[in-house]
C-alpha positions in Angstrom: -33.2 -34.7 -117.8 -35.1 -38.0 -119.5 -37.2 -36.6 -122.9 -38.9 -38.5 -125.2 -40.4 -37.2 -128.9 -44.0 -38.5 -129.6 -44.5 -37.3 -133.5 -47.2 -38.1 -136.1 -46.2 -39.6 -139.5 -46.1 -36.7 -141.5 -43.0 -35.9 -143.9 -42.8 -32.5 -142.3 -43.3 -33.8 -138.6 -40.5 -36.4 -139.1 -38.0 -33.9 -140.7 -38.2 -31.8 -137.2 -38.5 -34.4 -135.0 -35.2 -35.8 -136.5 -33.8 -32.4 -135.7 -35.1 -31.9 -132.2 -33.7 -35.7 -131.3 -30.0 -34.7 -132.9 -30.0 -31.4 -131.3 -31.3 -33.1 -127.4 -28.5 -35.7 -128.0 -25.9 -32.5 -127.8 -27.2 -30.7 -125.6 -27.3 -33.6 -123.1 -30.2 -35.0 -122.5 -31.2 -38.5 -122.2 -33.7 -39.9 -124.3 -36.1 -42.1 -122.8 -39.8 -43.4 -124.4 -40.3 -45.5 -121.5 -39.9 -43.1 -118.4 -39.6 -39.5 -119.8 -39.6 -36.5 -117.2 -40.9 -34.6 -120.5 -42.9 -35.4 -123.1 -42.2 -33.5 -126.7 -45.3 -33.9 -128.8 -44.6 -33.0 -132.5 -47.2 -32.5 -134.8 -50.6 -31.0 -134.0 -53.5 -30.8 -130.9 -54.3 -34.4 -132.2 -51.0 -35.8 -131.7 -50.6 -34.3 -128.2 -54.0 -36.1 -127.4 -52.7 -39.4 -128.4 -49.3 -38.6 -126.5 -51.6 -37.8 -123.4 -52.9 -41.1 -123.8 -50.0 -43.1 -124.4 -48.5 -41.9 -121.0 -51.9 -41.5 -119.1 -51.4 -44.4 -116.9 -48.2 -42.0 -115.5 -49.8 -38.7 -116.1 -48.7 -37.8 -112.9 -45.2 -38.0 -113.4 -44.4 -36.6 -116.7 -44.7 -33.0 -118.0 -45.9 -32.6 -122.0 -44.5 -29.9 -124.2 -46.2 -29.5 -127.7 -44.2 -28.4 -130.8 -46.7 -27.6 -133.8 -45.9 -28.2 -137.5 -48.9 -27.1 -138.9 -50.9 -24.1 -137.6 -51.1 -22.6 -133.9 -52.7 -25.3 -131.5 -54.0 -24.9 -128.5 -52.4 -27.3 -126.6 -48.8 -26.2 -128.4 -46.4 -23.6 -127.1 -43.6 -24.0 -129.9 -43.1 -23.8 -133.6 -41.3 -26.2 -135.7 -38.8 -23.2 -136.4 -38.1 -22.8 -133.0 -36.4 -26.0 -131.8 -33.2 -24.0 -130.6 -35.2 -21.7 -128.3 -37.2 -25.0 -126.7 -33.8 -26.6 -126.1 -32.6 -23.7 -124.4 -35.6 -23.9 -122.4 -35.4 -27.2 -121.6 -32.0 -26.7 -120.4 -33.0 -23.9 -117.8 -35.9 -25.7 -116.9 -36.5 -25.6 -113.1 -39.7 -28.0 -112.8 -42.3 -25.4 -113.3 -45.6 -26.6 -115.2 -49.2 -25.3 -115.5 -51.7 -27.9 -114.8 -55.2 -28.8 -115.8 -58.3 -31.0 -115.1 -59.0 -33.9 -116.7 -61.9 -35.9 -117.6 -62.9 -38.9 -115.7 -65.6 -41.6 -117.0 -67.1 -44.5 -115.6 -69.2 -46.2 -118.0 -71.6 -49.2 -116.6 -72.5 -51.6 -119.6 -74.8 -54.7 -118.4 -71.6 -57.1 -118.0 -68.9 -55.1 -117.2 -67.6 -51.4 -116.3 -65.0 -49.4 -117.6 -62.9 -45.9 -116.5 -61.1 -43.7 -119.0 -59.8 -40.4 -118.7 -60.3 -37.5 -121.3 -58.5 -34.2 -122.1 -60.7 -32.9 -124.5 -64.3 -34.5 -124.0 -66.5 -37.5 -124.1 -69.6 -37.8 -126.3 -72.4 -40.4 -126.5 -74.6 -40.8 -129.6 -77.5 -43.3 -130.6 -77.0 -44.4 -134.2 -80.3 -44.3 -136.7 -82.4 -42.7 -134.6 -82.9 -40.2 -131.7 -81.1 -41.1 -128.2 -83.4 -40.7 -125.2 -81.4 -40.4 -122.2 -82.1 -39.2 -118.2 -79.3 -36.5 -117.6 -78.4 -36.1 -113.3 -76.3 -33.8 -111.8 -75.4 -34.5 -108.4 -77.4 -37.4 -108.4 -80.4 -35.1 -109.0 -82.4 -35.4 -112.4 -81.9 -32.8 -114.0 -83.9 -33.5 -117.6 -84.7 -36.2 -119.8 -82.9 -35.7 -123.0 -84.0 -36.8 -126.8 -81.8 -35.8 -129.8 -78.5 -37.0 -131.8 -76.4 -37.0 -128.4 -74.8 -35.6 -125.9 -71.0 -33.8 -125.3 -69.5 -33.6 -121.5 -66.2 -31.5 -122.1 -63.2 -30.2 -120.2 -62.3 -26.7 -120.2 -59.3 -27.5 -122.4 -62.0 -29.2 -124.6 -63.9 -26.7 -124.8 -62.3 -25.1 -127.9 -62.8 -28.4 -129.5 -65.6 -30.8 -130.4 -67.8 -29.0 -127.6 -67.4 -25.8 -129.5 -68.5 -26.8 -132.6 -71.9 -28.2 -130.9 -72.3 -24.6 -129.4 -70.7 -25.3 -126.1 -69.1 -22.2 -124.2 -65.3 -21.4 -124.2 -64.0 -22.0 -121.0 -60.5 -20.8 -119.5 -58.7 -23.8 -118.9 -57.5 -23.2 -115.7 -61.3 -23.4 -114.0 -62.1 -26.7 -112.8 -65.5 -27.5 -114.4 -67.2 -30.1 -116.3 -69.8 -28.5 -119.4 -72.1 -30.7 -120.9 -73.7 -29.6 -124.3 -76.5 -31.0 -126.2 -76.3 -32.2 -129.8 -79.4 -31.6 -131.8 -81.7 -31.7 -129.0 -85.4 -32.1 -129.6 -87.3 -29.2 -128.5 -91.1 -28.5 -128.9 -94.3 -28.6 -126.9 -94.4 -31.9 -126.0 -90.3 -32.7 -125.4 -88.4 -30.1 -123.7 -84.8 -29.6 -122.6 -82.7 -26.8 -120.9 -81.4 -26.1 -124.9 -78.2 -24.4 -123.8 -74.9 -25.6 -122.3 -74.4 -26.5 -118.5 -71.4 -25.9 -116.8 -71.0 -27.9 -113.1 -69.0 -27.2 -110.0 -65.8 -29.2 -109.7 -67.2 -31.0 -107.1 -70.4 -31.9 -108.7 -71.0 -35.3 -111.2 -73.0 -35.8 -114.5 -74.6 -39.2 -115.0 -76.3 -40.0 -118.1 -78.7 -43.2 -118.1 -80.0 -44.0 -121.5 -83.4 -45.0 -121.6 -83.5 -47.5 -124.2 -82.2 -50.9 -124.9 -80.3 -49.9 -127.4 -76.7 -49.6 -128.7 -74.8 -46.6 -128.9 -71.5 -45.2 -129.4 -68.9 -43.7 -126.8 -66.4 -41.7 -127.2 -63.5 -40.5 -125.0 -61.1 -37.9 -127.0 -59.8 -39.9 -130.3 -61.0 -43.3 -129.1 -64.4 -44.8 -130.2 -66.1 -48.0 -128.7 -68.3 -50.3 -130.6 -72.1 -49.8 -130.6 -73.5 -51.5 -127.4 -75.7 -51.4 -124.5 -74.8 -49.0 -121.7 -76.7 -48.4 -118.7 -75.0 -45.2 -117.6 -71.9 -43.1 -117.7 -70.8 -40.9 -114.8 -68.8 -38.0 -115.4 -66.5 -36.1 -113.0 -63.3 -33.9 -112.4 -60.4 -36.5 -112.3 -58.2 -36.7 -109.2 -55.1 -36.5 -111.4 -54.2 -33.7 -113.8 -52.1 -32.7 -116.9 -49.1 -30.9 -116.6 -47.6 -28.7 -119.2 -44.2 -27.6 -118.8 -44.1 -23.8 -118.4 -41.4 -22.4 -120.3 -43.6 -20.5 -122.6 -46.7 -21.1 -122.0 -48.9 -18.9 -124.0 -52.0 -17.0 -123.1 -55.4 -18.6 -123.6 -57.6 -15.9 -124.9 -54.6 -14.9 -127.3 -54.9 -18.4 -128.5 -58.5 -18.3 -129.0 -58.6 -14.9 -130.7 -55.9 -16.0 -133.4 -57.2 -19.4 -133.8 -61.1 -18.6 -134.2 -61.4 -14.8 -134.7 -58.3 -14.6 -137.2 -56.1 -11.7 -134.4 -52.3 -11.8 -135.8 -50.4 -13.1 -133.0 -48.5 -10.8 -130.9 
């Protein structure tokens, strides 16, 4: 089995990654940064997001394992003091995995088009003034939005920025998209639904700004320079991310531990 270690730059993470590297070689694993079978992300959820985007071109060919060097994360099954147990799990690996949906983003500018994959979410915001945009679901006009911006997330991203703007928490095994409003304007003149929208896996969400202005677009940790945008179309991607299922912790247990303060079982 070929593995690679993708780690952040903190001193603690470097120490854990070094120990993991030494023990992987001793156990007979091949370290291959170019064509790994498994990507071992050492750090936190942000590190795993970075690892996903680094290997997104071959997401169908790799599985991910998260090793957390801080507090419990949503994408990390192993703690920094469980290196030996992790290696034993890799030695017994038979290809088992759990897969989650990804967000496909097609963005149209006046002069070009771009395509992105996101694991968590994508946002569209306008700087300095109210954003006005028509929202289409499956190519039918749903509402004219006015406010700071919109966030479209995957189920795995529902516990990230989506939750902070009032979105619902969705189990990651559901193939669905969620759109949450960011500081929408609702009064007797301007109205939006005013609540998160969850759409079926075959449906698309399209946002068409109504201003000839510059917007800030993000996809996970990546953001772009403000520029005019004609439309953004969101859909469930035809590719999925796979996590090696040696010990994939229960989702609702993670939610309770992270947000409610329940003790780990």
